[in-house]
MDTraj code that builds the backbone (N, CA, C; nanometers):
import mdtraj as md
import numpy as np

residues = "MET ALA GLU LYS ALA THR ILE TYR LYS ALA ASN LEU THR LEU SER ASP VAL ASP ARG SER VAL PHE SER ASP PHE ASN LEU THR ILE ALA LEU HIS PRO SER GLU THR ILE GLU ARG MET MET VAL ARG ILE LEU ALA PHE CYS PHE ARG ALA ALA GLU ASN LEU THR PHE THR LYS GLY LEU SER SER MET ASP GLU PRO ASP LEU TRP LEU LYS HIS ASP ASN GLY THR ILE LEU GLU TRP ILE GLU VAL GLY GLN PRO SER PRO ASP ARG LEU LYS LYS ALA SER SER GLN ALA GLN LYS VAL LYS VAL PHE SER TYR GLY ARG GLY MET ASP VAL TRP TRP LYS THR ASN SER ALA ALA ILE GLY ALA LEU PRO LYS VAL GLU ILE HIS CYS PHE SER PRO ASP GLU LEU GLN GLN LEU VAL ALA LEU VAL ASP LYS THR MET ASN LEU SER VAL THR ILE THR GLU SER ILE ALA TYR VAL SER ASN ALA THR THR ALA VAL THR ILE SER LEU ARG GLU LEU GLU".split()
xyz = np.array([
    [-2.0612, 2.1775, -0.7001],
    [-2.0243, 2.1046, -0.5453],
    [-1.8732, 1.9826, -0.6649],
    [-1.7359, 1.9560, -0.5591],
    [-1.6782, 1.9137, -0.5194],
    [-1.7499, 1.6725, -0.5743],
    [-1.6835, 1.6392, -0.5835],
    [-1.6250, 1.5027, -0.6606],
    [-1.6360, 1.3663, -0.4661],
    [-1.7454, 1.3597, -0.4359],
    [-1.7432, 1.3067, -0.3434],
    [-1.6278, 1.1328, -0.3590],
    [-1.5865, 1.1315, -0.2309],
    [-1.5174, 0.9255, -0.2676],
    [-1.6244, 0.8358, -0.2667],
    [-1.6194, 0.7369, -0.3702],
    [-1.6862, 0.5961, -0.3533],
    [-1.6732, 0.5418, -0.1992],
    [-1.6925, 0.4498, -0.1648],
    [-1.7630, 0.3398, -0.0292],
    [-1.6708, 0.2176, -0.1245],
    [-1.5834, 0.1788, -0.0892],
    [-1.5422, 0.0205, -0.1096],
    [-1.5416, -0.1154, -0.0234],
    [-1.5899, -0.1957, 0.0845],
    [-1.5889, -0.2348, 0.1422],
    [-1.4636, -0.3748, 0.1020],
    [-1.4024, -0.4217, 0.2289],
    [-1.3119, -0.5498, 0.1496],
    [-1.3111, -0.5793, 0.2945],
    [-1.3868, -0.7497, 0.3206],
    [-1.3670, -0.8355, 0.3671],
    [-1.2350, -0.9280, 0.3334],
    [-1.1052, -0.8950, 0.4736],
    [-0.9902, -1.0083, 0.4200],
    [-0.9639, -1.1215, 0.5319],
    [-0.9308, -1.2776, 0.4700],
    [-0.8366, -1.2936, 0.5934],
    [-0.6731, -1.3296, 0.4864],
    [-0.6173, -1.2916, 0.5664],
    [-0.4752, -1.2484, 0.5427],
    [-0.4505, -1.3351, 0.6293],
    [-0.3183, -1.4616, 0.6036],
    [-0.2484, -1.6227, 0.5798],
    [-0.0710, -1.5237, 0.5651],
    [0.0235, -1.4364, 0.6359],
    [0.1134, -1.3829, 0.5999],
    [0.2569, -1.4733, 0.6075],
    [0.2949, -1.6075, 0.5791],
    [0.3729, -1.6549, 0.5932],
    [0.4656, -1.5837, 0.6901],
    [0.4493, -1.5736, 0.6072],
    [0.6542, -1.3965, 0.6398],
    [0.6489, -1.4017, 0.7474],
    [0.5567, -1.3262, 0.7962],
    [0.6318, -1.2031, 0.9238],
    [0.4552, -1.3117, 1.0682],
    [0.4213, -1.4062, 0.9862],
    [0.3260, -1.4878, 1.1532],
    [0.2527, -1.3891, 1.1499],
    [0.1818, -1.3320, 1.0513],
    [0.0197, -1.2648, 1.0639],
    [-0.0673, -1.3859, 1.0051],
    [-0.1659, -1.3956, 1.0830],
    [-0.2594, -1.4555, 1.0461],
    [-0.4201, -1.3847, 1.1057],
    [-0.4854, -1.2808, 1.0088],
    [-0.5872, -1.2916, 1.0499],
    [-0.6989, -1.2186, 0.9486],
    [-0.8104, -1.1268, 1.0412],
    [-0.9177, -1.1289, 0.9102],
    [-1.0231, -1.0017, 0.9725],
    [-0.9841, -0.8672, 0.8097],
    [-0.9444, -0.8099, 0.8904],
    [-1.0790, -0.6811, 0.8076],
    [-1.1626, -0.5887, 0.8278],
    [-1.3438, -0.5782, 0.8035],
    [-1.2213, -0.3805, 0.7584],
    [-1.2611, -0.3734, 0.6520],
    [-1.1629, -0.2850, 0.5467],
    [-1.2864, -0.1583, 0.5052],
    [-1.2946, -0.0351, 0.5597],
    [-1.3557, 0.0106, 0.4692],
    [-1.2734, 0.0880, 0.3979],
    [-1.2440, 0.1367, 0.2734],
    [-1.1927, 0.2320, 0.1850],
    [-1.2575, 0.3299, 0.1065],
    [-1.2771, 0.4205, 0.0894],
    [-1.2143, 0.5108, 0.1066],
    [-1.1426, 0.5485, -0.1115],
    [-1.2272, 0.5485, -0.2404],
    [-1.1546, 0.6114, -0.3076],
    [-1.1835, 0.7623, -0.3470],
    [-1.0738, 0.7665, -0.2853],
    [-1.0488, 1.0040, -0.4365],
    [-1.1517, 0.9400, -0.5099],
    [-1.1824, 1.0985, -0.4941],
    [-1.2524, 1.0731, -0.6771],
    [-1.1302, 1.1035, -0.8191],
    [-0.9750, 1.1757, -0.7305],
    [-0.9362, 1.1489, -0.8594],
    [-0.7971, 1.0477, -0.8098],
    [-0.9066, 0.9732, -0.7839],
    [-0.7776, 0.8294, -0.7514],
    [-0.8649, 0.6694, -0.8706],
    [-0.7603, 0.5534, -0.9113],
    [-0.7394, 0.4460, -0.9880],
    [-0.7916, 0.4059, -0.8629],
    [-0.8824, 0.2872, -0.9137],
    [-0.8613, 0.1567, -0.8546],
    [-0.7574, 0.1186, -0.8658],
    [-0.7461, 0.1554, -0.9616],
    [-0.5233, 0.0249, -0.9037],
    [-0.4125, 0.0626, -0.8139],
    [-0.4745, 0.2283, -0.7827],
    [-0.4295, 0.2523, -0.7131],
    [-0.4496, 0.2026, -0.5116],
    [-0.5960, 0.2109, -0.5238],
    [-0.6268, 0.1797, -0.4423],
    [-0.6456, -0.0008, -0.3980],
    [-0.5889, -0.0313, -0.4487],
    [-0.5623, -0.2258, -0.4483],
    [-0.4264, -0.1814, -0.4355],
    [-0.4114, -0.0898, -0.4440],
    [-0.1872, -0.0933, -0.4183],
    [-0.2223, -0.0646, -0.2391],
    [-0.3411, 0.0298, -0.2303],
    [-0.3679, 0.0363, -0.0546],
    [-0.3311, -0.0681, -0.0398],
    [-0.4848, -0.1074, -0.0375],
    [-0.4905, -0.2760, 0.0412],
    [-0.3859, -0.3620, 0.0794],
    [-0.3323, -0.4122, -0.0752],
    [-0.2218, -0.5125, -0.0585],
    [-0.0958, -0.4618, 0.0152],
    [-0.0961, -0.2696, 0.0479],
    [0.0042, -0.2679, 0.1677],
    [-0.0447, -0.2323, 0.2475],
    [-0.1618, -0.2576, 0.3319],
    [-0.2140, -0.3292, 0.4145],
    [-0.2033, -0.4312, 0.4438],
    [-0.2293, -0.5299, 0.3406],
    [-0.1591, -0.6836, 0.3635],
    [-0.0474, -0.7387, 0.3695],
    [0.0730, -0.6568, 0.3481],
    [0.1679, -0.7004, 0.3788],
    [0.2315, -0.6010, 0.4441],
    [0.2174, -0.5385, 0.5359],
    [0.2662, -0.4279, 0.6551],
    [0.1869, -0.5014, 0.7905],
    [0.0233, -0.5440, 0.7284],
    [-0.0848, -0.5778, 0.8640],
    [0.0185, -0.5835, 0.9879],
    [-0.1023, -0.4381, 1.0777],
    [-0.0652, -0.5152, 1.2174],
    [-0.2163, -0.4671, 1.3242],
    [-0.1145, -0.4121, 1.4369],
    [-0.2790, -0.4232, 1.5273],
    [-0.2962, -0.2775, 1.4711],
    [-0.2398, -0.1621, 1.4773],
    [-0.2236, 0.0125, 1.4788],
    [-0.1992, -0.0150, 1.3296],
    [-0.2367, -0.0842, 1.2342],
    [-0.2152, -0.0036, 1.1000],
    [-0.3523, 0.0342, 1.0757],
    [-0.3372, 0.1709, 1.0187],
    [-0.4747, 0.2654, 0.9748],
    [-0.4235, 0.3684, 0.8152],
    [-0.5311, 0.2933, 0.7762],
    [-0.5585, 0.4454, 0.6527],
    [-0.5956, 0.5405, 0.7072],
    [-0.5143, 0.6771, 0.6369],
    [-0.5077, 0.7683, 0.6406],
    [-0.6159, 0.8682, 0.5550],
    [-0.6566, 0.9908, 0.5282],
    [-0.7134, 1.0941, 0.5064],
    [-0.6051, 1.0574, 0.3219],
    [-0.4670, 0.9624, 0.3477],
    [-0.4629, 0.9632, 0.1728],
    [-0.4366, 1.1290, 0.0941],
    [-0.4619, 1.0957, -0.0083],
    [-0.4834, 1.2037, -0.0676],
    [-0.5263, 1.3555, -0.0809],
    [-0.6468, 1.3395, 0.0288],
    [-0.7317, 1.4436, 0.0793],
    [-0.6300, 1.5120, 0.2003],
    [-0.5503, 1.4608, 0.2296],
    [-0.4423, 1.5701, 0.3337],
    [-0.2777, 1.5119, 0.2863],
    [-0.1906, 1.6464, 0.2075],
    [-0.0959, 1.6906, 0.2141],
    [-0.0086, 1.6283, 0.2930],
    [-0.0213, 1.6985, 0.4944],
    [0.0288, 1.5892, 0.5778],
    [0.0430, 1.4543, 0.6267],
    [-0.0189, 1.3766, 0.5449],
    [-0.0297, 1.2081, 0.5968],
    [0.0629, 1.1144, 0.4804],
    [0.1040, 1.0076, 0.5525],
    [0.0894, 0.8898, 0.3905],
    [-0.0404, 0.8065, 0.4242],
    [-0.0986, 0.7415, 0.2845],
    [-0.1584, 0.6454, 0.2759],
    [-0.1428, 0.5000, 0.3253],
    [-0.1343, 0.4818, 0.4964],
    [-0.1402, 0.4148, 0.6026],
    [-0.0385, 0.4706, 0.6885],
    [-0.0420, 0.4782, 0.7882],
    [-0.0016, 0.4775, 0.9284],
    [-0.0006, 0.3549, 0.9552],
    [0.1019, 0.3336, 1.1176],
    [0.1467, 0.2574, 1.1729],
    [0.1278, 0.3058, 1.3325],
    [0.0835, 0.3417, 1.4194],
    [0.1280, 0.4065, 1.5417],
    [0.1149, 0.3550, 1.6162],
    [0.1827, 0.3325, 1.7573],
    [0.2502, 0.3745, 1.8362],
    [0.0929, 0.3617, 1.9465],
    [0.0665, 0.3537, 2.0993],
    [0.0217, 0.3656, 2.1371],
    [-0.0584, 0.4842, 2.1683],
    [0.0933, 0.5189, 2.2381],
    [0.1480, 0.7216, 2.1866],
    [0.1522, 0.8125, 2.1215],
    [0.1179, 0.7015, 2.0172],
    [0.0740, 0.8049, 1.9330],
    [0.2267, 0.8249, 1.8323],
    [0.3460, 0.8161, 1.8987],
    [0.4798, 0.7498, 1.7916],
    [0.4054, 0.7157, 1.6323],
    [0.4689, 0.7931, 1.5084],
    [0.4433, 0.6917, 1.3808],
    [0.5589, 0.5895, 1.4122],
    [0.5510, 0.4664, 1.4034],
    [0.6525, 0.3332, 1.3859],
    [0.6575, 0.3186, 1.2124],
    [0.5693, 0.3919, 1.1492],
    [0.5857, 0.3691, 0.9913],
    [0.5314, 0.4525, 0.9513],
    [0.6098, 0.5053, 0.8331],
    [0.4321, 0.5310, 0.7357],
    [0.4714, 0.5424, 0.5528],
    [0.3997, 0.4818, 0.5461],
    [0.4102, 0.4149, 0.3921],
    [0.2657, 0.4698, 0.3069],
    [0.3801, 0.4685, 0.2377],
    [0.3767, 0.5654, 0.0845],
    [0.3120, 0.4802, -0.0315],
    [0.1871, 0.5239, -0.1045],
    [0.1470, 0.4347, -0.2405],
    [0.1924, 0.5452, -0.3361],
    [0.2735, 0.5033, -0.4032],
    [0.3467, 0.5695, -0.6352],
    [0.4176, 0.6201, -0.5872],
    [0.4832, 0.7182, -0.6413],
    [0.6235, 0.7548, -0.6281],
    [0.6921, 0.9473, -0.6198],
    [0.6446, 0.9538, -0.4382],
    [0.6793, 0.9786, -0.4189],
    [0.7705, 1.1094, -0.3815],
    [0.7866, 1.2097, -0.4060],
    [0.9303, 1.2992, -0.4202],
    [1.0549, 1.2839, -0.2880],
    [1.0924, 1.2561, -0.3540],
    [1.2962, 1.2788, -0.2654],
    [1.2658, 1.3368, -0.1276],
    [1.2002, 1.4661, -0.1958],
    [1.1455, 1.5655, -0.0403],
    [1.0941, 1.5077, 0.0169],
    [0.9442, 1.4972, 0.0220],
    [0.8809, 1.4011, 0.0561],
    [0.8916, 1.2455, 0.2044],
    [0.9550, 1.2393, 0.1193],
    [0.9780, 1.1117, 0.2044],
    [1.0791, 1.1064, 0.3243],
    [1.1945, 1.3185, 0.2836],
    [1.2418, 1.2917, 0.4170],
    [1.1253, 1.4231, 0.5133],
    [1.0826, 1.4612, 0.4562],
    [1.0033, 1.5032, 0.5622],
    [0.9474, 1.3668, 0.6669],
    [0.8873, 1.2792, 0.6334],
    [0.7768, 1.1811, 0.6701],
    [0.9490, 1.0484, 0.7313],
    [1.0621, 1.1479, 0.6654],
    [1.1573, 1.0363, 0.7814],
    [1.1881, 1.1098, 0.8971],
    [1.1448, 1.1780, 0.9252],
    [1.1522, 1.2638, 1.0003],
    [1.0422, 1.3289, 1.1322],
    [0.9499, 1.1928, 1.0524],
    [0.8212, 1.1790, 1.1591],
    [0.8102, 1.1019, 1.1950],
    [0.8850, 0.9816, 1.1056],
    [0.8574, 0.7970, 1.1215],
    [0.9851, 0.7050, 1.1469],
    [0.9828, 0.6552, 1.2208],
    [1.0532, 0.5067, 1.3060],
    [1.1368, 0.4547, 1.0901],
    [1.0158, 0.4342, 1.0692],
    [1.0896, 0.3394, 0.9078],
    [0.9497, 0.3834, 0.8410],
    [0.9940, 0.4113, 0.7382],
    [0.9310, 0.5268, 0.5254],
    [0.9593, 0.3549, 0.4718],
    [0.8038, 0.2964, 0.4408],
    [0.7908, 0.1961, 0.3147],
    [0.7452, 0.2810, 0.2019],
    [0.7016, 0.2654, 0.1488],
    [0.6157, 0.2932, -0.0283],
    [0.6961, 0.2540, -0.0953],
    [0.5111, 0.2115, -0.1944],
    [0.5062, 0.0899, -0.2737],
    [0.4649, 0.1762, -0.4004],
    [0.5999, 0.1166, -0.4085],
    [0.5186, 0.2061, -0.5717],
    [0.5179, 0.0931, -0.6960],
    [0.4182, 0.1764, -0.8182],
    [0.3771, 0.0746, -0.9282],
    [0.3276, 0.1756, -1.0229],
    [0.3011, 0.1536, -1.1818],
    [0.2630, 0.2216, -1.2588],
    [0.3493, 0.2005, -1.3016],
    [0.3292, 0.3391, -1.4487],
    [0.3575, 0.3458, -1.5645],
    [0.4745, 0.4995, -1.4979],
    [0.5442, 0.4557, -1.5752],
    [0.6863, 0.6288, -1.5177],
    [0.7396, 0.5906, -1.4744],
    [0.7615, 0.4277, -1.3702],
    [0.7781, 0.3660, -1.1740],
    [0.9874, 0.4038, -1.2141],
    [0.9944, 0.2765, -1.3740],
    [1.1546, 0.3140, -1.3767],
    [1.2204, 0.4068, -1.3660],
    [1.1842, 0.5348, -1.4760],
    [1.1823, 0.5776, -1.4662],
    [1.1693, 0.7637, -1.3527],
    [1.1377, 0.7537, -1.3186],
    [1.0668, 0.8162, -1.1841],
    [1.2164, 0.7121, -1.0453],
    [1.2394, 0.6024, -1.0250],
    [1.2498, 0.5515, -0.9386],
    [1.4847, 0.5501, -1.0327],
    [1.5017, 0.6128, -1.1467],
    [1.6332, 0.6215, -1.2357],
    [1.6664, 0.7174, -1.1579],
    [1.5150, 0.7984, -1.1748],
    [1.5308, 0.9699, -1.0887],
    [1.6384, 1.0508, -0.9559],
    [1.5343, 0.9203, -0.8491],
    [1.5131, 1.0351, -0.7849],
    [1.5891, 0.8075, -0.6784],
    [1.6232, 0.7787, -0.7623],
    [1.6858, 0.6332, -0.6188],
    [1.8729, 0.6897, -0.5265],
    [1.9868, 0.8254, -0.6378],
    [1.9894, 0.8484, -0.5524],
    [1.9946, 0.9339, -0.3774],
    [1.8929, 1.0106, -0.4547],
    [1.8361, 1.1032, -0.2900],
    [1.7909, 1.0265, -0.2270],
    [1.6637, 0.9220, -0.2457],
    [1.6251, 0.8737, -0.1927],
    [1.6827, 0.7374, -0.1186],
    [1.8746, 0.7317, -0.1811],
    [1.8923, 0.5174, -0.1067],
    [1.9413, 0.6517, -0.0362],
    [1.9578, 0.7717, -0.0378],
    [2.0459, 0.8692, 0.0461],
    [2.0291, 0.8362, 0.2704],
    [1.8874, 0.7816, 0.2265],
    [1.7328, 0.7941, 0.3669],
    [1.7635, 0.6996, 0.4544],
    [1.8606, 0.6021, 0.4940],
    [1.8418, 0.5780, 0.6418],
    [1.6670, 0.5061, 0.6211],
    [1.6116, 0.5536, 0.6787],
    [1.4033, 0.5014, 0.7094],
    [1.3783, 0.4998, 0.5779],
    [1.4044, 0.4741, 0.4299],
    [1.3462, 0.4865, 0.2864],
    [1.3061, 0.3005, 0.2925],
    [1.2803, 0.2574, 0.2729],
    [1.2861, 0.0855, 0.1267],
    [1.1654, 0.2174, 0.0520],
    [1.1735, 0.0626, -0.0489],
    [1.1036, 0.0471, -0.1361],
    [1.0771, 0.0110, -0.2235],
    [0.9911, -0.0577, -0.1910],
    [0.8992, -0.1755, -0.3375],
    [0.8522, -0.1602, -0.4649],
    [0.8446, -0.1947, -0.4489],
    [0.7272, -0.1969, -0.6509],
    [0.6535, -0.3146, -0.6809],
    [0.5356, -0.3560, -0.6860],
    [0.4413, -0.4175, -0.8146],
    [0.5300, -0.4011, -0.9567],
    [0.4822, -0.5164, -1.0344],
    [0.4461, -0.5584, -1.1911],
    [0.3274, -0.5001, -1.1901],
    [0.3192, -0.4147, -1.2733],
    [0.1799, -0.2914, -1.3671],
    [0.1413, -0.4516, -1.4499],
    [0.1641, -0.5658, -1.4488],
    [0.0750, -0.6500, -1.5033],
    [0.0209, -0.7677, -1.3879],
    [0.0624, -0.8193, -1.3785],
    [0.0263, -0.8825, -1.2292],
    [-0.1399, -0.7487, -1.1894],
    [-0.0889, -0.5668, -1.1203],
    [-0.2112, -0.5305, -1.1134],
    [-0.3272, -0.5182, -1.1951],
    [-0.2378, -0.5290, -1.2590],
    [-0.4147, -0.5409, -1.3751],
    [-0.5141, -0.6847, -1.3613],
    [-0.4009, -0.7581, -1.3634],
    [-0.5274, -0.8467, -1.1849],
    [-0.6311, -0.8486, -1.1915],
    [-0.5578, -0.7742, -1.0473],
    [-0.6191, -0.7818, -0.9816],
    [-0.6836, -0.7172, -0.9359],
    [-0.7355, -0.5612, -1.0347],
    [-0.7913, -0.4765, -1.1076],
    [-0.8906, -0.6002, -1.0892],
    [-0.9425, -0.6792, -1.1472],
    [-1.0726, -0.7509, -1.1939],
    [-1.0526, -0.8485, -1.0767],
    [-1.0387, -0.8738, -0.9229],
    [-1.1370, -0.8628, -0.8293],
    [-1.2481, -0.7495, -0.7549],
    [-1.2357, -0.6431, -0.8197],
    [-1.2727, -0.5118, -0.7620],
    [-1.3911, -0.5966, -0.7527],
    [-1.4913, -0.5330, -0.6386],
    [-1.6689, -0.5075, -0.6356],
    [-1.6640, -0.4246, -0.4991],
    [-1.7430, -0.2839, -0.4887],
    [-1.8210, -0.2210, -0.4035],
    [-1.7294, -0.3199, -0.2688],
    [-1.8205, -0.4676, -0.2218],
    [-1.7265, -0.5162, -0.1971],
    [-1.7102, -0.6579, -0.1899],
    [-1.6029, -0.7087, -0.0863],
    [-1.5301, -0.7600, -0.1753],
    [-1.4688, -0.8768, -0.0501],
    [-1.4959, -0.9767, -0.0620],
    [-1.4841, -1.0856, 0.0342],
    [-1.2831, -1.1622, -0.0359],
    [-1.2087, -1.1454, 0.0657],
    [-1.0657, -1.1432, -0.0271],
    [-0.9880, -1.2555, 0.0306],
    [-0.9037, -1.3520, -0.0279],
    [-0.8304, -1.3861, 0.0668],
    [-0.7380, -1.4242, 0.0477],
    [-0.6102, -1.3060, 0.0750],
    [-0.4858, -1.3018, 0.0870],
    [-0.3800, -1.4162, 0.1250],
    [-0.2388, -1.4402, 0.0792],
    [-0.1814, -1.4763, 0.1271],
    [-0.0403, -1.4472, 0.1003],
    [0.0745, -1.4395, 0.2647],
    [0.1623, -1.4000, 0.2051],
    [0.2732, -1.5201, 0.2042],
    [0.3571, -1.5220, 0.0816],
    [0.4981, -1.6698, 0.1645],
    [0.5902, -1.5884, 0.0257],
    [0.6833, -1.6209, 0.1460],
    [0.8852, -1.5090, 0.0246],
    [0.7713, -1.3646, -0.0653],
    [0.6820, -1.2894, -0.0659],
    [0.7169, -1.1999, -0.1399],
    [0.5678, -1.1633, -0.2107],
    [0.5342, -1.2685, -0.1598],
    [0.4570, -1.3201, -0.3342],
    [0.3396, -1.3247, -0.2908],
    [0.2200, -1.2629, -0.3228],
    [0.1266, -1.2642, -0.2511],
    [-0.0236, -1.2953, -0.3186],
    [-0.0962, -1.4449, -0.3295],
    [-0.2071, -1.4389, -0.3795],
    [-0.3081, -1.4297, -0.3196],
    [-0.4223, -1.4122, -0.4419],
    [-0.5100, -1.3488, -0.3801],
    [-0.6349, -1.3797, -0.4797],
    [-0.7129, -1.4129, -0.3426],
    [-0.8327, -1.4950, -0.4573],
    [-1.0049, -1.4330, -0.4044],
    [-1.1036, -1.5028, -0.5010],
    [-1.2511, -1.4244, -0.4571],
    [-1.2847, -1.5333, -0.4651],
    [-1.4367, -1.5439, -0.4271],
    [-1.4469, -1.7028, -0.4574],
    [-1.4637, -1.7142, -0.6867],
    [-1.4331, -1.6159, -0.7153],
    [-1.4566, -1.7392, -0.8232],
    [-1.2650, -1.6896, -0.9518],
    [-1.1504, -1.5615, -0.8431],
    [-1.0390, -1.5486, -0.9270],
    [-0.8773, -1.5836, -0.8487],
    [-0.8468, -1.5861, -0.9263],
    [-0.6426, -1.5457, -0.7634],
    [-0.5764, -1.5066, -0.8593],
    [-0.5113, -1.4711, -0.8307],
    [-0.4127, -1.4347, -0.8632],
    [-0.3104, -1.4120, -0.7637],
    [-0.1967, -1.3930, -0.8641],
    [-0.0368, -1.3799, -0.7523],
    [0.0177, -1.2142, -0.7582],
    [0.1087, -1.1977, -0.6850],
    [0.1424, -1.0051, -0.7237],
    [0.3072, -1.0758, -0.6569],
    [0.3547, -1.0631, -0.7282],
    [0.5097, -1.0496, -0.6365],
    [0.5719, -0.8602, -0.6435],
    [0.5659, -0.8889, -0.4484],
    [0.5651, -0.7503, -0.4507],
    [0.8132, -0.7294, -0.3906],
    [0.8423, -0.6673, -0.4811],
    [1.0015, -0.6632, -0.4701],
    [1.0060, -0.5252, -0.4428],
    [1.2325, -0.5699, -0.4054],
    [1.2274, -0.3760, -0.3461],
    [1.3205, -0.3516, -0.4171],
    [1.3448, -0.1991, -0.4028],
    [1.4546, -0.1696, -0.5019],
    [1.5644, -0.1671, -0.3954],
    [1.6736, -0.1145, -0.4756],
    [1.7830, -0.0824, -0.4717],
    [1.8710, 0.0041, -0.5059],
])
top = md.Topology()
chain = top.add_chain()
for i, resn in enumerate(residues, 1):
    res = top.add_residue(resn, chain, resSeq=i)
    for name in ("N", "CA", "C"):
        top.add_atom(name, md.element.get_by_symbol(name[0]), res)
traj = md.Trajectory(xyz[None], top)
């Protein structure tokens, strides 16, 4: 019998000064059996950095035809296709054909090798933006994980200040070019 996803709840108070987004979000996040806590937290960070009314988590790892998150127009048009990790240039090319913009939030071991290997092919895709997080900062973020999380996130100058009742961490987002 296949393992089931573990469900996490995140109550976010978001203040994105860079984009003038100030809102509360109650998220339900399914942690796929093959997914790490770190990857789940990167998905939450991606949500925070791209927060919008119609931004939703998808089936993610459970579906090869969907990104981790997407922002859709009311008419079904995909405005933003958001990937987490180190997707192949072919996957990003396919995403570019379906969405107006493609954003990647990369992290983890091997990120430098992935970028060095794929930067030319990805750079040729005009709709694609690649962002990355520091592995050391993400390890600090993992310490905030609980089955039910109450998180305050403030974003300014591409830095996320994430805190719960007892701990605060700083996560820098940088764009790869």
